N, C-alpha and C positions, 0 to 999 in steps of 0.2 A: 554377582564379583563386578569390579571396576577398576580393570586393571590396563593400563595404558601399553604401546609396543611404539617401536620406530614407526617414524614418519615413512609413510608408503608401504609397510608391512603387510604384504598380502600372507592369509591366513587359510588353509583348505580343510576341514573336519569332514570326513567320511560318516555319514550320521548309520546307514545303513547299507546294503547292496544296492549301488544305483543311486544314491542320495548323497550329495554332499552339501555340507554347509561354506560359503566362499565369502571372506570379508578382507577389505582393503581400507587403510586407512588414510585418510588425507596427508598431500606431501605437507602440509604444515603441523601434524599431528594432532588436529582436532577430529573429532569424532573416532577414534581410534580405540576408544573401549572394546567393542564389539571384536575388533580385530586380536585387540591385546586380550582379551578372554578369551577366545579363541586357542590363541598361540599357548597360554599356559595349561588350556584344558590339553592343547598335543603334545607338550611336554612334561605333562603331569605332575605338574607344580602345584596346582588348588587340591589343599586338602580335601580328602572325601572323594576325589577324582576316582573311583573305580573303575569307570568304561576302560581307562587308558591301560590299566593291570590286565585287564580283559582282553586287548585288542593284543597288549605285547605277548598274549602266550601262545607258545608253538606248543604245547603238551597235549595229546590226544589220547582219550583213554576210550576202554572199549565198555559196552552197557554192561557187559558182565563184571569186569572189574569194579563197576559203580555200585551194582547190586551184592558183590560180596559184604560189602561195607553198610550191614543194614541192623547195626544196633546201637542203644543209645549212648555206647560209649565210643563207636565208631559210626558215623550215619552219614553218606552220601545222598544225594539225588539228583536227579536231571530235570533241568528246564529248559525247554527251546534248545535242545541240543546242547545244552553246557554242563558238566559237572561241578557241582558244589559240596564240600564238607562243611556241613550244616552241625555237627556236633557240638561245639560250643555254644551255639546258639540255641540248640533246642528249648532250655529251660527259660530263655528269654522271649520263645515265640508267644505272641497275645494269644491265640488260641490253644495253647500248650503242646506239648511234647508229642503226643497222643496223633496230632493231624498229620505232623511229618512222618513219625514212627509209623503208622497205617501204612503210609505210601510207600516207605522205604524198605518196609520188613515182607512188603505185598511183590518187591521185587518190577515196581511199575513207573514208568515214565510219571514227573509230576505236573507235567506241563497244562495239563486240562485243571488240574484242582486249582493251580496257582494261577492261572487265567480268569476261571471264572470267579474266584474270590473279588478281584478285582483289586489287588494291593496296588497301594499309593507310592510315587516315584521314591520316596523317601524307604519303603519295605525294598522297593528294586535295588535302590543303593546299596542297604544292606546286604540284601543278599550276594552281589556283587563283589564284597569283600570276602567272601568264602570262595569263589572261584578257584576251583582246581584246575580244568580244561576242558578243551572240545571233545563233545563224545563222536566218536567214528560212528558216520554214516550221519551224523549232524542229526536236525528234528525229524521225529516220523512222526505224522499226523495220526490221532487214534482212529480207528476203525468203530471204534463203538460210540463216538460220540456223532459221528455223522450217521449213523443206524439210529440214537435216539431222536437226531434232529428232524429226519425225514416224515415220519408218522404224524410228529406233531403238526409240523408245516402243512400238513394234508388237512388235517383235521381244522385247521384256523381257515383254509383255504374255503373249507366246505361249508363253516358257518359264517364267513363272509358270505360267502354266495348265497345262503339261506337269508340270511339279513337283509340282501340289498335284493331278493325276489320279495322279499315280505314288505319293504318299503315301497319295491315299484306296486306291488297289488296294492297297499294304502292308496299310494298316490293316484292312482289309474282310478277306484273307485271314488274317490272324493273328487275327481275332475267329471267322473261319470253324472252324478249326483247335481253337481253343478252346473250341468250342462242342461239337465233335465228340467 
């Protein structure tokens, strides 16, 4: 976006907790496109700016409330501690409605499934359009994913150690032959 702002205008945008973008246009108005762009984002005037809508919402819903909406006619999901009413999006989902419905009907948080898929920024913007409110208690990390990662990491380290030992043995035998 290339939107200008008043000369000398300073704009601050909170990206996430503890991270802010700050831009200030020059006194003569030059180079102010970034500050202007951020100002427009903060004011929520740029089309498709769904982050501003999420940030303005004070609504808090419980997990139990979200999990009651588990049918194709009324489907809510939780991703990163936020509730989304994705009912109108089910048939448009590239992977089909079944993927979302499997999570919703099981009454579980969809964060891990959503993040593991590697959704694009466009998909995240689409999701934000369906924002209902923040989930009471925020994001809860899945203990299932942690238990899955532990053993696989240990196996990887064991294989890596074995490969290093084999490489050292080969190197040592080549050096011993060369010395003889």
